[in-house]
C-alpha atoms as a printed R data frame, in Angstrom:
    type eleno elety resid chain resno       x      y       z
1   ATOM     1    CA   MET     A     1  35.801 41.539  88.988
2   ATOM     2    CA   VAL     A     2  34.587 44.827  87.538
3   ATOM     3    CA   VAL     A     3  36.776 44.318  84.468
4   ATOM     4    CA   ASP     A     4  35.241 40.933  83.848
5   ATOM     5    CA   LEU     A     5  31.789 42.368  84.122
6   ATOM     6    CA   LEU     A     6  32.665 45.132  81.698
7   ATOM     7    CA   LEU     A     7  34.175 42.665  79.247
8   ATOM     8    CA   GLY     A     8  31.129 40.444  79.526
9   ATOM     9    CA   ALA     A     9  28.780 43.362  78.983
10  ATOM    10    CA   GLY     A    10  30.866 44.534  76.052
11  ATOM    11    CA   GLY     A    11  30.753 41.068  74.523
12  ATOM    12    CA   ILE     A    12  26.987 40.916  74.927
13  ATOM    13    CA   VAL     A    13  26.571 44.329  73.297
14  ATOM    14    CA   ALA     A    14  28.870 43.293  70.422
15  ATOM    15    CA   LEU     A    15  26.934 40.083  69.902
16  ATOM    16    CA   TRP     A    16  23.649 41.999  70.011
17  ATOM    17    CA   ALA     A    17  24.955 44.497  67.453
18  ATOM    18    CA   VAL     A    18  26.257 41.783  65.159
19  ATOM    19    CA   ALA     A    19  23.025 39.801  65.489
20  ATOM    20    CA   GLY     A    20  21.068 42.814  64.215
21  ATOM    21    CA   LEU     A    21  22.958 43.093  60.904
22  ATOM    22    CA   ARG     A    22  21.042 42.147  57.751
23  ATOM    23    CA   VAL     A    23  22.087 42.061  54.102
24  ATOM    24    CA   VAL     A    24  19.530 43.180  51.525
25  ATOM    25    CA   ARG     A    25  20.307 42.054  47.987
26  ATOM    26    CA   GLN     A    26  19.953 44.301  44.951
27  ATOM    27    CA   PHE     A    27  16.595 42.862  43.848
28  ATOM    28    CA   GLU     A    28  15.106 42.920  47.363
29  ATOM    29    CA   ARG     A    29  13.662 45.468  49.749
30  ATOM    30    CA   GLY     A    30  13.404 45.169  53.537
31  ATOM    31    CA   VAL     A    31  10.295 45.801  55.625
32  ATOM    32    CA   VAL     A    32  10.742 46.149  59.387
33  ATOM    33    CA   PHE     A    33   8.091 45.528  62.059
34  ATOM    34    CA   ARG     A    34   8.941 47.048  65.450
35  ATOM    35    CA   PHE     A    35   6.781 45.721  68.258
36  ATOM    36    CA   GLY     A    36   4.280 44.634  65.609
37  ATOM    37    CA   ARG     A    37   4.097 48.063  63.956
38  ATOM    38    CA   VAL     A    38   5.401 48.429  60.425
39  ATOM    39    CA   GLN     A    39   8.064 51.028  59.869
40  ATOM    40    CA   SER     A    40   7.480 53.450  57.006
41  ATOM    41    CA   GLU     A    41  11.123 53.359  55.979
42  ATOM    42    CA   VAL     A    42  11.870 50.600  53.497
43  ATOM    43    CA   ARG     A    43  15.389 49.211  53.790
44  ATOM    44    CA   GLN     A    44  17.312 49.577  50.545
45  ATOM    45    CA   PRO     A    45  19.863 47.107  49.113
46  ATOM    46    CA   GLY     A    46  23.065 46.787  51.114
47  ATOM    47    CA   LEU     A    47  23.946 46.275  54.766
48  ATOM    48    CA   THR     A    48  21.277 47.352  57.263
49  ATOM    49    CA   ARG     A    49  20.729 46.918  60.962
50  ATOM    50    CA   VAL     A    50  17.693 45.996  63.063
51  ATOM    51    CA   HIS     A    51  17.186 45.578  66.768
52  ATOM    52    CA   PRO     A    52  17.248 41.880  67.702
53  ATOM    53    CA   GLY     A    53  14.312 40.820  69.816
54  ATOM    54    CA   VAL     A    54  12.486 44.048  68.985
55  ATOM    55    CA   ASP     A    55  12.281 44.162  65.172
56  ATOM    56    CA   ARG     A    56  11.097 41.578  62.690
57  ATOM    57    CA   PHE     A    57  12.655 41.823  59.248
58  ATOM    58    CA   HIS     A    58  10.877 40.748  56.006
59  ATOM    59    CA   ARG     A    59  12.553 40.612  52.608
60  ATOM    60    CA   VAL     A    60  10.364 41.335  49.571
61  ATOM    61    CA   ASN     A    61  11.453 40.248  46.100
62  ATOM    62    CA   MET     A    62  11.071 43.060  43.540
63  ATOM    63    CA   GLN     A    63  11.783 40.951  40.436
64  ATOM    64    CA   ILE     A    64   9.211 40.274  37.746
65  ATOM    65    CA   VAL     A    65   7.359 37.071  38.548
66  ATOM    66    CA   THR     A    66   6.113 34.739  35.798
67  ATOM    67    CA   MET     A    67   2.972 32.931  36.892
68  ATOM    68    CA   PRO     A    68   1.227 30.390  34.645
69  ATOM    69    CA   VAL     A    69  -2.553 30.406  34.906
70  ATOM    70    CA   PRO     A    70  -4.051 26.874  34.819
71  ATOM    71    CA   ALA     A    71  -6.315 26.049  31.878
72  ATOM    72    CA   GLN     A    72  -9.864 27.202  32.531
73  ATOM    73    CA   ASP     A    73 -12.958 25.562  31.031
74  ATOM    74    CA   GLY     A    74 -15.585 27.950  29.771
75  ATOM    75    CA   ILE     A    75 -18.324 28.566  27.235
76  ATOM    76    CA   THR     A    76 -17.889 31.404  24.786
77  ATOM    77    CA   ARG     A    77 -20.596 33.899  23.892
78  ATOM    78    CA   ASP     A    78 -21.451 31.860  20.789
79  ATOM    79    CA   ASN     A    79 -21.895 28.680  22.922
80  ATOM    80    CA   VAL     A    80 -18.623 26.868  22.170
81  ATOM    81    CA   THR     A    81 -16.887 24.926  24.951
82  ATOM    82    CA   VAL     A    82 -13.188 25.808  25.119
83  ATOM    83    CA   LYS     A    83 -10.252 25.408  27.482
84  ATOM    84    CA   VAL     A    84  -7.920 28.427  27.727
85  ATOM    85    CA   ASP     A    85  -4.690 28.912  29.653
86  ATOM    86    CA   ALA     A    86  -2.580 32.044  30.091
87  ATOM    87    CA   VAL     A    87   0.526 33.475  31.742
88  ATOM    88    CA   VAL     A    88   0.789 36.571  33.956
89  ATOM    89    CA   TYR     A    89   3.888 38.746  34.447
90  ATOM    90    CA   PHE     A    90   3.844 40.999  37.516
91  ATOM    91    CA   LYS     A    91   6.146 42.684  40.028
92  ATOM    92    CA   VAL     A    92   5.960 44.325  43.441
93  ATOM    93    CA   VAL     A    93   5.931 48.126  43.475
94  ATOM    94    CA   ASP     A    94   5.046 48.760  47.127
95  ATOM    95    CA   PRO     A    95   6.755 46.344  49.581
96  ATOM    96    CA   VAL     A    96   4.845 47.653  52.609
97  ATOM    97    CA   ARG     A    97   1.420 46.977  51.064
98  ATOM    98    CA   VAL     A    98   2.472 43.547  49.860
99  ATOM    99    CA   VAL     A    99   3.409 42.548  53.399
100 ATOM   100    CA   VAL     A   100   0.615 44.331  55.287
101 ATOM   101    CA   ASP     A   101  -2.475 44.397  53.025
102 ATOM   102    CA   VAL     A   102  -2.465 40.835  51.667
103 ATOM   103    CA   GLN     A   103  -1.501 37.573  53.298
104 ATOM   104    CA   ASP     A   104  -0.084 35.833  50.196
105 ATOM   105    CA   TYR     A   105   0.036 38.138  47.195
106 ATOM   106    CA   ARG     A   106   1.100 35.385  44.757
107 ATOM   107    CA   ALA     A   107  -1.897 33.223  45.597
108 ATOM   108    CA   ALA     A   108  -4.163 36.277  45.415
109 ATOM   109    CA   ILE     A   109  -2.874 37.203  41.954
110 ATOM   110    CA   GLY     A   110  -3.324 33.608  40.798
111 ATOM   111    CA   GLN     A   111  -6.942 33.456  41.920
112 ATOM   112    CA   VAL     A   112  -7.776 36.817  40.347
113 ATOM   113    CA   ALA     A   113  -6.141 35.722  37.105
114 ATOM   114    CA   GLN     A   114  -8.206 32.521  36.958
115 ATOM   115    CA   THR     A   115 -11.528 34.259  37.604
116 ATOM   116    CA   SER     A   116 -10.686 37.044  35.124
117 ATOM   117    CA   LEU     A   117  -9.773 34.484  32.465
118 ATOM   118    CA   ARG     A   118 -13.105 32.683  32.882
119 ATOM   119    CA   SER     A   119 -14.900 36.021  32.661
120 ATOM   120    CA   ILE     A   120 -13.074 36.913  29.427
121 ATOM   121    CA   ILE     A   121 -14.003 33.530  27.924
122 ATOM   122    CA   GLY     A   122 -17.692 34.097  28.627
123 ATOM   123    CA   LYS     A   123 -17.663 37.601  27.114
124 ATOM   124    CA   SER     A   124 -15.818 36.703  23.894
125 ATOM   125    CA   ASP     A   125 -16.645 34.869  20.695
126 ATOM   126    CA   LEU     A   126 -14.606 31.944  19.445
127 ATOM   127    CA   ASP     A   127 -13.236 34.005  16.546
128 ATOM   128    CA   ASP     A   128 -11.951 36.624  18.997
129 ATOM   129    CA   LEU     A   129 -10.151 33.976  21.066
130 ATOM   130    CA   LEU     A   130  -8.466 32.619  17.950
131 ATOM   131    CA   SER     A   131  -7.638 35.766  15.993
132 ATOM   132    CA   ASN     A   132  -8.033 38.840  18.198
133 ATOM   133    CA   ARG     A   133  -5.944 37.908  21.208
134 ATOM   134    CA   GLU     A   134  -4.205 41.273  21.515
135 ATOM   135    CA   ARG     A   135  -7.431 43.008  22.530
136 ATOM   136    CA   LEU     A   136  -8.346 40.157  24.895
137 ATOM   137    CA   ASN     A   137  -4.904 40.329  26.502
138 ATOM   138    CA   GLN     A   138  -5.375 44.032  27.171
139 ATOM   139    CA   GLY     A   139  -8.810 43.468  28.667
140 ATOM   140    CA   LEU     A   140  -7.529 40.626  30.851
141 ATOM   141    CA   GLU     A   141  -4.626 42.776  32.025
142 ATOM   142    CA   LEU     A   142  -6.984 45.556  33.096
143 ATOM   143    CA   MET     A   143  -9.214 43.114  34.988
144 ATOM   144    CA   ILE     A   144  -6.270 41.701  36.955
145 ATOM   145    CA   ASP     A   145  -4.465 45.006  37.457
146 ATOM   146    CA   SER     A   146  -7.436 46.716  39.098
147 ATOM   147    CA   PRO     A   147  -7.350 44.780  42.406
148 ATOM   148    CA   ALA     A   148  -3.614 44.129  42.236
149 ATOM   149    CA   LEU     A   149  -2.699 47.804  42.522
150 ATOM   150    CA   GLY     A   150  -4.382 47.919  45.942
151 ATOM   151    CA   TRP     A   151  -2.027 45.150  47.065
152 ATOM   152    CA   GLY     A   152   1.121 46.941  45.886
153 ATOM   153    CA   VAL     A   153   1.531 44.759  42.777
154 ATOM   154    CA   ALA     A   154   1.672 45.993  39.158
155 ATOM   155    CA   ILE     A   155   0.753 43.696  36.282
156 ATOM   156    CA   ASP     A   156   3.402 43.930  33.579
157 ATOM   157    CA   ARG     A   157   1.548 41.949  30.902
158 ATOM   158    CA   VAL     A   158  -0.861 39.053  30.387
159 ATOM   159    CA   GLU     A   159  -0.768 36.603  27.475
160 ATOM   160    CA   ILE     A   160  -3.277 33.935  26.451
161 ATOM   161    CA   LYS     A   161  -1.166 30.911  25.546
162 ATOM   162    CA   ASP     A   162  -3.433 28.276  24.080
163 ATOM   163    CA   VAL     A   163  -7.082 27.689  23.210
164 ATOM   164    CA   ALA     A   164  -8.086 24.011  23.221
165 ATOM   165    CA   LEU     A   165 -11.135 23.146  21.112
166 ATOM   166    CA   PRO     A   166 -13.239 19.953  21.018
167 ATOM   167    CA   GLU     A   167 -12.472 17.529  18.179
168 ATOM   168    CA   THR     A   168 -15.907 18.045  16.614
169 ATOM   169    CA   MET     A   169 -15.314 21.785  16.459
170 ATOM   170    CA   LYS     A   170 -11.895 21.244  14.886
171 ATOM   171    CA   ARG     A   171 -13.439 19.104  12.154
172 ATOM   172    CA   SER     A   172 -16.179 21.676  11.540
173 ATOM   173    CA   MET     A   173 -13.642 24.476  11.243
174 ATOM   174    CA   SER     A   174 -11.568 22.371   8.875
175 ATOM   175    CA   ARG     A   175 -14.583 21.821   6.621
176 ATOM   176    CA   GLN     A   176 -15.411 25.517   6.764
177 ATOM   177    CA   ALA     A   177 -11.873 26.477   5.783
178 ATOM   178    CA   GLU     A   178 -11.899 23.966   2.929
179 ATOM   179    CA   ALA     A   179 -15.209 25.340   1.633
180 ATOM   180    CA   GLU     A   180 -13.867 28.884   1.840
181 ATOM   181    CA   ARG     A   181 -10.767 27.956  -0.155
182 ATOM   182    CA   GLU     A   182 -12.918 26.222  -2.767
183 ATOM   183    CA   ARG     A   183 -15.141 29.296  -3.025
184 ATOM   184    CA   ARG     A   184 -12.128 31.525  -3.586
185 ATOM   185    CA   ALA     A   185 -10.785 29.154  -6.238
186 ATOM   186    CA   ARG     A   186 -14.095 29.240  -8.115
187 ATOM   187    CA   VAL     A   187 -14.275 33.016  -7.946
188 ATOM   188    CA   ILE     A   188 -10.732 33.326  -9.268
189 ATOM   189    CA   SER     A   189 -11.480 30.836 -12.056
190 ATOM   190    CA   ALA     A   190 -14.657 32.702 -13.036
191 ATOM   191    CA   ASP     A   191 -12.784 35.994 -13.049
192 ATOM   192    CA   GLY     A   192 -10.162 34.453 -15.322
193 ATOM   193    CA   GLU     A   193 -12.843 33.190 -17.663
194 ATOM   194    CA   LEU     A   194 -14.397 36.668 -17.801
195 ATOM   195    CA   GLN     A   195 -11.096 38.280 -18.673
196 ATOM   196    CA   ALA     A   196 -10.340 35.578 -21.244
197 ATOM   197    CA   SER     A   197 -13.753 36.046 -22.885
198 ATOM   198    CA   ALA     A   198 -13.099 39.784 -23.223
199 ATOM   199    CA   LYS     A   199  -9.766 39.118 -24.879
200 ATOM   200    CA   LEU     A   200 -11.310 36.486 -27.166
201 ATOM   201    CA   ALA     A   201 -14.008 38.957 -28.192
202 ATOM   202    CA   GLN     A   202 -11.311 41.464 -29.126
203 ATOM   203    CA   ALA     A   203  -9.463 38.783 -31.090
204 ATOM   204    CA   ALA     A   204 -12.642 37.741 -32.898
205 ATOM   205    CA   ALA     A   205 -13.311 41.359 -33.865
206 ATOM   206    CA   ALA     A   206  -9.796 41.681 -35.239
207 ATOM   207    CA   MET     A   207 -10.103 38.425 -37.200
208 ATOM   208    CA   SER     A   208 -13.454 39.523 -38.666
209 ATOM   209    CA   ARG     A   209 -11.765 42.613 -40.045
210 ATOM   210    CA   HIS     A   210  -8.822 40.594 -41.380
211 ATOM   211    CA   PRO     A   211  -9.924 37.086 -42.523
212 ATOM   212    CA   ALA     A   212  -6.342 36.078 -43.236
213 ATOM   213    CA   ALA     A   213  -5.608 36.266 -39.499
214 ATOM   214    CA   LEU     A   214  -7.981 33.348 -38.934
215 ATOM   215    CA   GLN     A   215  -6.060 31.240 -41.424
216 ATOM   216    CA   LEU     A   216  -2.754 32.116 -39.765
217 ATOM   217    CA   ARG     A   217  -4.176 31.162 -36.366
218 ATOM   218    CA   LEU     A   218  -5.395 27.872 -37.833
219 ATOM   219    CA   LEU     A   219  -1.972 27.091 -39.248
220 ATOM   220    CA   GLU     A   220  -0.343 27.962 -35.926
221 ATOM   221    CA   THR     A   221  -2.706 25.566 -34.149
222 ATOM   222    CA   VAL     A   222  -1.856 22.842 -36.673
223 ATOM   223    CA   VAL     A   223   1.847 23.389 -36.006
224 ATOM   224    CA   GLN     A   224   1.325 23.128 -32.260
225 ATOM   225    CA   VAL     A   225  -0.680 19.923 -32.563
226 ATOM   226    CA   ALA     A   226   1.731 18.412 -35.096
227 ATOM   227    CA   SER     A   227   4.594 18.720 -32.637
228 ATOM   228    CA   GLU     A   228   3.070 15.765 -30.753
229 ATOM   229    CA   LYS     A   229   3.880 12.764 -32.978
230 ATOM   230    CA   ASN     A   230   1.823 10.280 -31.006
231 ATOM   231    CA   SER     A   231  -1.576 11.297 -32.407
232 ATOM   232    CA   THR     A   232  -3.433 11.446 -35.717
233 ATOM   233    CA   LEU     A   233  -4.286 14.907 -36.927
234 ATOM   234    CA   VAL     A   234  -7.587 15.540 -38.700
235 ATOM   235    CA   LEU     A   235  -7.475 18.975 -40.298
236 ATOM   236    CA   PRO     A   236 -10.831 20.665 -41.019
237 ATOM   237    CA   PHE     A   237 -10.991 22.680 -44.197
238 ATOM   238    CA   PRO     A   238 -13.015 25.819 -43.404
239 ATOM   239    CA   VAL     A   239 -15.237 27.537 -45.921
240 ATOM   240    CA   GLU     A   240 -13.448 30.826 -45.278
241 ATOM   241    CA   LEU     A   241 -10.245 29.299 -46.591
242 ATOM   242    CA   LEU     A   242 -12.063 28.154 -49.755
243 ATOM   243    CA   ARG     A   243 -13.437 31.622 -50.261
244 ATOM   244    CA   PHE     A   244  -9.992 33.090 -49.705
245 ATOM   245    CA   LEU     A   245  -8.464 30.715 -52.291
246 ATOM   246    CA   GLU     A   246 -11.350 31.338 -54.717
247 ATOM   247    CA   ALA     A   247 -10.869 35.073 -54.477
248 ATOM   248    CA   SER     A   248  -7.163 34.658 -55.040
249 ATOM   249    CA   THR     A   249  -7.821 32.399 -58.058
250 ATOM   250    CA   ASP     A   250 -10.281 34.882 -59.616
251 ATOM   251    CA   ARG     A   251  -7.735 37.635 -59.364
252 ATOM   252    CA   ALA     A   252  -5.033 35.488 -60.959
253 ATOM   253    CA   LYS     A   253  -7.265 34.037 -63.849
254 ATOM   254    CA   PRO     A   254  -6.513 35.640 -67.375
255 ATOM   255    CA   VAL     A   255  -9.290 37.363 -69.307
256 ATOM   256    CA   GLU     A   256 -10.583 35.231 -72.285
257 ATOM   257    CA   PRO     A   257 -10.965 36.942 -75.777
258 ATOM   258    CA   ALA     A   258 -14.473 37.765 -77.080
259 ATOM   259    CA   ALA     A   259 -16.153 35.243 -79.520
260 ATOM   260    CA   ALA     A   260 -15.846 36.017 -83.292
261 ATOM   261    CA   GLU     A   261 -18.889 37.365 -85.001
262 ATOM   262    CA   ILE     A   262 -20.626 35.137 -87.647
263 ATOM   263    CA   PRO     A   263 -20.576 36.747 -91.060
264 ATOM   264    CA   PRO     A   264 -23.945 37.461 -92.634
265 ATOM   265    CA   GLY     A   265 -25.268 34.911 -95.193
266 ATOM   266    CA   PRO     A   266 -28.415 33.447 -96.542
267 ATOM   267    CA   ARG     A   267 -30.913 32.573 -93.941
268 ATOM   268    CA   PRO     A   268 -31.948 28.964 -93.695
269 ATOM   269    CA   VAL     A   269 -35.525 28.183 -94.646
270 ATOM   270    CA   SER     A   270 -37.671 26.009 -92.428
271 ATOM   271    CA   PRO     A   271 -39.853 23.254 -93.907
272 ATOM   272    CA   GLU     A   272 -42.927 25.388 -93.348
273 ATOM   273    CA   GLY     A   273 -41.419 28.036 -95.577
274 ATOM   274    CA   ARG     A   274 -40.658 30.562 -92.868
275 ATOM   275    CA   ASP     A   275 -37.247 32.092 -92.549
276 ATOM   276    CA   GLU     A   276 -35.183 31.010 -89.576
277 ATOM   277    CA   PRO     A   277 -33.501 33.688 -87.574
278 ATOM   278    CA   ALA     A   278 -29.850 33.926 -88.069
279 ATOM   279    CA   ALA     A   279 -27.665 32.435 -85.392
280 ATOM   280    CA   GLY     A   280 -25.936 34.750 -83.196
């Protein structure tokens, strides 16, 4: 009878000991409540033991959590209605605080992220939301991280994913971009014209010093136009070319001999009886 009682008691103790065994995985930590009071010792990964009926065991995931923030409607500082969504990456750094200080830390982080995102929208201009997201991400991370640290959660990073604009604003921005591109094209064209005029002025100065250069340029232009055989070519004959040919002809013309002198003779007499002057 005594042996049976001992065996029964031993079996109960063995069952109680086995029932208190818990396995904590590598990415988890264990928090134990004993009679409702949290134990300061956090159970590390591996096999651990609690007292059944006395302790309550909570597993806390220490992995980085990716939480999408729903799109939030807001009005920017320059009065543009936008819809912005984001994503938050966070992890637990203090398992005891996560279990004790906040009821549902994931829901709390989500609500803080939504309110912080709306606040960032109201403080920013549309250009900042579209082109300066790095600074906005840092500001949003600080706004979420401030209350999260008190809950034992650290914000790893925050990213704004998309900014949805009204269709009217998209058309206005498209027109603005088109006008900006046209302005740049006109400035580039005007700059090219300015540079070309400077080069043409230099060429004109060189041609004024050497008139033959103008004729060579004219002949080169005629050759370029004549390569197209589907048009009629009308060649102007400039005065400079005439002057050039005239000067060349004057240099090549031989010198004529001087006229022979008329020998002296009797002077002819006019009807009035006066002598006529000799010719020559």
